[in-house]
C-alpha positions in Angstrom: 1.7 64.5 3.2 3.7 61.7 1.6 1.2 59.0 2.6 -1.6 61.3 1.3 0.1 61.7 -2.0 0.7 58.0 -2.3 -3.0 57.3 -1.6 -4.0 59.8 -4.2 -1.6 58.2 -6.7 -3.1 54.8 -5.9 -6.6 56.0 -6.1 -6.5 58.2 -9.2 -4.1 56.4 -11.5 -4.9 53.6 -14.0 -2.4 51.2 -15.7 -3.1 49.8 -19.2 -0.9 47.4 -21.2 1.1 48.9 -24.0 2.4 46.8 -27.0 6.0 47.4 -27.9 7.5 45.5 -30.8 11.2 44.7 -30.1 13.3 43.5 -33.0 15.8 41.3 -31.2 17.0 37.9 -32.2 17.9 37.0 -28.6 14.6 38.1 -27.1 12.6 36.6 -30.0 14.3 33.2 -29.7 13.7 33.2 -25.9 10.0 34.0 -26.4 9.5 31.3 -29.0 11.4 28.7 -27.0 9.3 29.4 -23.9 6.1 29.3 -25.9 7.2 26.0 -27.5 8.0 24.5 -24.1 4.6 25.5 -22.8 2.9 24.1 -25.8 4.8 20.8 -25.5 3.8 20.6 -21.8 0.1 21.3 -22.4 -0.1 18.8 -25.3 2.4 16.1 -24.2 1.9 16.1 -20.5 -1.5 17.5 -19.7 -3.5 16.0 -22.6 -1.5 12.9 -23.8 0.1 11.6 -20.6 -2.3 12.8 -17.9 -5.4 12.7 -20.2 -6.5 16.1 -19.1 -9.5 15.9 -21.3 -11.1 13.2 -19.1 -13.3 13.1 -16.0 -11.9 10.5 -13.5 -13.4 8.2 -10.9 -11.8 6.0 -8.2 -12.5 2.3 -8.0 -15.0 0.6 -5.6 -14.1 -3.0 -5.0 -15.1 -6.3 -3.3 -12.9 -9.4 -2.9 -13.6 -13.0 -2.0 -11.0 -15.8 -1.8 -10.9 -19.6 -1.9 -7.8 -21.6 -1.0 -7.3 -25.2 -2.1 -4.6 -27.8 -1.3 -4.0 -30.9 0.8 -0.8 -32.1 2.4 0.4 -35.0 4.7 2.7 -34.8 7.7 4.1 -37.6 9.8 5.5 -36.9 13.3 6.0 -38.8 16.5 3.5 -36.7 18.3 0.7 -36.7 15.8 1.5 -39.7 13.6 0.3 -39.5 10.0 -2.0 -36.5 9.6 -3.7 -35.0 6.6 -4.1 -31.2 6.5 -6.8 -29.6 4.4 -8.2 -26.1 4.0 -10.3 -26.3 7.2 -7.1 -27.0 9.1 -4.7 -24.3 7.8 -6.9 -21.4 6.7 -7.6 -19.4 9.9 -10.2 -18.0 10.1 -12.2 -19.4 7.1 -13.0 -15.9 5.7 -11.7 -12.4 6.3 -12.2 -9.1 4.5 -9.7 -8.7 1.6 -7.3 -11.1 3.5 -6.5 -14.8 3.8 -4.2 -16.4 6.3 -2.5 -19.7 5.5 -0.7 -21.5 8.3 2.7 -22.8 7.3 4.3 -23.7 10.6 3.0 -24.7 14.0 3.9 -25.4 17.6 1.3 -27.8 19.2 0.9 -28.3 22.9 -1.4 -31.3 23.3 -3.8 -32.4 26.0 -3.5 -29.3 28.2 -5.7 -29.3 31.4 -6.1 -26.7 34.1 -4.0 -27.5 37.1 -0.6 -27.0 38.8 2.7 -27.4 36.9 6.2 -25.9 36.7 6.6 -22.7 34.7 8.8 -22.5 31.7 12.3 -21.7 32.9 13.8 -18.2 32.3 15.6 -15.6 34.4 12.4 -14.6 36.3 10.9 -18.0 36.9 13.9 -20.2 37.9 14.2 -20.8 41.7 16.2 -22.7 44.2 14.0 -22.1 47.3 10.3 -21.6 48.0 10.9 -17.9 49.0 11.8 -17.0 45.5 8.2 -17.6 44.3 5.4 -15.1 45.1 1.9 -16.5 45.5 -0.5 -14.8 43.1 2.3 -13.2 41.0 1.8 -13.0 37.3 3.4 -11.0 34.4 2.6 -10.4 30.8 4.8 -13.3 29.8 3.6 -15.8 32.4 1.8 -19.0 31.5 -0.3 -18.8 34.7 -0.5 -17.6 38.3 2.3 -18.5 40.7 1.3 -20.7 43.7 4.3 -19.8 45.8 6.0 -23.3 45.4 9.4 -24.1 43.9 9.2 -27.4 42.0 11.5 -29.4 39.7 11.1 -28.5 36.0 13.5 -31.3 35.1 16.4 -33.1 36.8 18.6 -30.1 36.9 16.3 -27.0 36.9 13.6 -25.8 39.4 11.0 -23.2 38.5 8.1 -21.6 40.3 4.9 -23.6 40.1 1.9 -22.0 38.4 -1.8 -22.6 38.2 -2.4 -22.7 34.4 -3.2 -24.9 31.4 -0.7 -27.7 31.9 1.7 -28.6 30.6 2.7 -25.1 29.6 3.7 -24.2 26.1 7.4 -24.3 25.1 7.9 -22.1 22.1 11.7 -21.5 22.4 12.4 -23.5 19.3 10.5 -22.8 16.1 10.4 -25.9 13.8 12.8 -25.8 10.9 12.0 -26.6 8.1 8.4 -25.4 8.2 5.8 -27.9 9.4 3.7 -27.5 6.2 6.4 -27.3 3.6 4.0 -28.3 0.8 2.0 -25.1 1.4 3.9 -23.5 -1.5 1.9 -25.7 -3.8 -1.5 -24.6 -2.4 -3.6 -22.3 -4.7 -5.8 -19.3 -4.0 -8.7 -18.2 -6.2 -9.2 -14.4 -6.0 -12.6 -13.1 -7.2 -12.7 -9.4 -7.5 -15.6 -7.2 -8.6 -15.1 -3.5 -9.3 -17.3 -0.6 -9.9 -16.8 3.0 -11.2 -20.0 4.6 -9.9 -19.6 7.9 -11.7 -19.6 6.1 -15.1 -21.9 3.2 -14.0 -19.2 0.8 -15.2 -18.6 -2.6 -13.5 -16.4 -5.6 -14.2 -14.8 -8.5 -12.5 -11.4 -10.1 -12.8 -12.8 -13.4 -14.2 -13.0 -12.0 -17.7 -15.9 -12.8 -20.1 -13.7 -15.0 -22.3 -12.7 -17.3 -19.4 -14.7 -20.5 -19.2 -15.0 -23.1 -16.5 -12.7 -25.5 -18.3 -9.9 -22.9 -18.4 -10.5 -21.8 -14.8 -10.1 -25.4 -13.5 -6.7 -25.8 -15.1 -5.0 -22.4 -15.2 -2.4 -21.0 -12.8 -1.4 -17.4 -13.0 1.8 -16.6 -15.0 2.7 -13.1 -15.9 3.7 -14.2 -19.4 1.5 -17.1 -20.4 -1.6 -16.6 -18.2 -1.7 -13.0 -17.0 -5.5 -12.9 -16.5 -5.9 -16.2 -14.6 -7.3 -15.4 -11.1 -5.8 -18.6 -9.5 -2.4 -18.1 -7.9 0.1 -20.6 -6.5 1.3 -19.4 -3.1 5.0 -20.2 -3.9 4.8 -18.2 -7.1 3.3 -15.2 -5.3 6.2 -15.1 -2.8 8.8 -15.8 -5.5 7.4 -12.9 -7.6 8.0 -10.6 -4.7 11.7 -11.6 -4.6 11.3 -13.8 -1.5 12.0 -17.5 -0.6 8.8 -19.3 0.4 10.5 -22.0 2.6 12.4 -19.3 4.5 9.3 -17.2 4.9 7.1 -20.2 5.9 9.2 -20.8 9.1 8.2 -17.6 11.0 5.5 -16.2 8.7 5.0 -12.8 7.1 2.6 -10.6 5.3 2.3 -10.5 1.5 0.4 -8.1 -0.8 -1.4 -9.3 -3.9 -2.1 -6.0 -5.7 -4.8 -5.6 -8.4 -4.6 -2.5 -10.5 -7.6 -1.4 -12.5 -6.5 1.7 -14.5 -9.1 2.0 -17.3 -9.5 4.3 -20.2 -13.3 4.2 -20.8 -13.0 6.1 -24.1 -11.8 2.7 -25.4 -13.8 -0.6 -25.6 -14.6 -2.2 -22.2 -12.5 -5.2 -23.3 -9.4 -3.1 -22.8 -10.2 -2.6 -19.1 -8.3 -5.6 -17.5 -6.7 -6.2 -14.2 -2.9 -6.1 -13.7 -1.5 -8.1 -10.8 1.7 -7.4 -8.8 3.1 -8.8 -5.6 5.3 -7.5 -2.7 6.2 -8.3 0.8 4.7 -5.9 3.4 6.3 -6.8 6.7 9.8 -5.6 7.2 12.5 -8.2 6.6 15.8 -6.8 7.9 18.6 -9.1 8.8 19.9 -6.4 11.2 16.6 -6.2 13.1 15.5 -9.8 14.0 13.4 -9.0 17.1 9.9 -10.5 16.8 10.0 -11.4 13.1 7.3 -12.8 11.0 3.6 -13.3 11.8 2.0 -15.7 14.3 -0.9 -16.0 16.8 -2.4 -18.6 19.2 -5.7 -20.3 19.3 -7.0 -23.5 21.0 -9.2 -26.4 20.2 -11.3 -27.5 23.2 -12.4 -31.1 24.2 -14.4 -32.6 27.0 -14.1 -36.3 27.9 -16.8 -38.7 29.2 -16.0 -37.6 32.8 -16.7 -34.0 31.9 -13.0 -33.0 32.2 -12.1 -30.2 29.8 -8.9 -30.3 27.9 -7.5 -28.4 24.9 -4.8 -28.4 22.2 -3.0 -25.1 22.1 -1.9 -24.0 18.6 0.7 -21.4 18.0 0.3 -20.8 14.3 2.9 -19.3 12.0 1.9 -18.4 8.5 1.6 -16.0 5.6 -1.2 -13.5 5.5 -2.1 -12.5 2.0 -3.6 -9.0 1.8 -5.5 -8.4 -1.5 -5.2 -4.7 -2.3 -7.3 -3.2 -5.1 -6.7 0.2 -6.5 -7.1 2.1 -9.8 -9.0 4.9 -11.5 -11.0 5.3 -14.7 -11.2 8.2 -17.1 -13.7 9.3 -19.7 -13.9 12.3 -22.1 -15.8 15.3 -20.6 -16.1 18.9 -22.0 -15.5 20.6 -18.6 -12.0 19.3 -17.7 -11.1 19.7 -21.4 -12.0 23.4 -21.5 -10.4 24.1 -18.1 -7.1 22.6 -19.2 -7.2 24.4 -22.5 -7.8 27.7 -20.7 -5.0 27.0 -18.2 -2.7 26.2 -21.1 -3.5 29.5 -22.9 -2.9 31.4 -19.6 0.5 29.8 -19.3 1.6 31.6 -22.5 1.7 34.7 -20.4 4.8 33.3 -18.8 6.7 33.9 -22.0 5.8 37.6 -22.0 6.8 38.0 -18.3 10.1 36.2 -18.8 11.0 38.2 -21.9 10.1 41.5 -20.1 12.5 40.5 -17.3 15.3 39.8 -19.8 14.6 43.1 -21.7 14.1 45.4 -18.8 16.7 44.1 -16.3 19.3 42.0 -18.2 20.1 43.6 -21.5 22.6 46.3 -22.1 20.0 48.7 -23.5 17.6 48.1 -20.6 17.1 51.8 -19.8 16.3 52.5 -23.5 13.7 49.7 -23.5 12.2 50.9 -20.3 11.7 54.3 -21.8 9.9 52.8 -24.8 7.8 50.5 -22.7 6.4 52.9 -20.1 4.5 56.1 -21.0 3.0 58.5 -18.5 -0.1 60.5 -19.5 -1.7 63.3 -17.5 -5.5 63.8 -17.4 -6.7 65.1 -20.8 -9.7 66.8 -19.2 -7.4 69.1 -17.3 -6.0 70.4 -20.6 -2.6 68.7 -20.3 -1.8 66.4 -23.3 1.9 66.5 -23.0 3.7 63.2 -22.4 6.9 62.8 -20.6 9.3 60.0 -20.0 9.3 59.3 -23.8 9.1 61.2 -27.0 6.8 58.8 -28.8 
């Protein structure tokens, strides 16, 4: 019976708002304060700061790069050697990335044959039985032949069939082999498109001519729109030391931000550059630091014998990261945000009702004035109860 009565009550009753004017300084001030806060939020945050009257679009971007710079090294192994772009930019082109070699370990004139393995706790031996024919591991330079041979006058290691002599990378050159790499420059050409607004632009701005482009170097204060960057300045702007980073390599980000208000002239849509280091540099965690990889240059002599130079290249990879959004006035988001703002004014009413009906001393009196119960007039009952008004 109780559930039946509750169902009838739910089915045959109707609620309608009733306006009650309460003369109270406390409630009135709360109401106006909340309305003022909502108005400030809608105007200040939604429309002024977030530009809620605009339709937005995300950037579509393409990037090409060109590195320039020449340096000279003079070592006992190589003699005087000139290094240009073809030597230290590996590979010549990548997508939104360029790698510049700053340090190197060279193993010259390797040929396939038998030679002693690099000594460590698993390859050192004293007798032949310590070496297993055919054995190899992830860190091996080759495949063991089963022989124990002298590595030098005091140490014996297991012999391997490999590219000989095997690489010795226990000691990384310090200072970096290509110290002058910090003076190399990189030209970044960036084209962007906002397809929703059919708006396109590039980071070489219309007022930049060829004469300026040949002589400018990016500087955040004097040349903030120059697209040519000195590598040392990029690393320095990220709070790093180039010569330290050049020894074992690392990963840098060159960030281009295109945030454009297309309600203004197109000349105000300009790139903003920033720099940061992406790989983790933590003095407490020094296992496998930096960035390096190996490749080889192959040769064949007049007798048909193949040889190679193995290169372990350390360097800095520059990732060009493009992001941003554009906004332009549109009626639809404007009306949606205005409607949402007006709806928020209902919060003031709800908050004041909570204060009046549950927090004030005369809450029961206000409840009696707010709620009125009316029976069905068609049944002949027009009495009201719960209030005398």
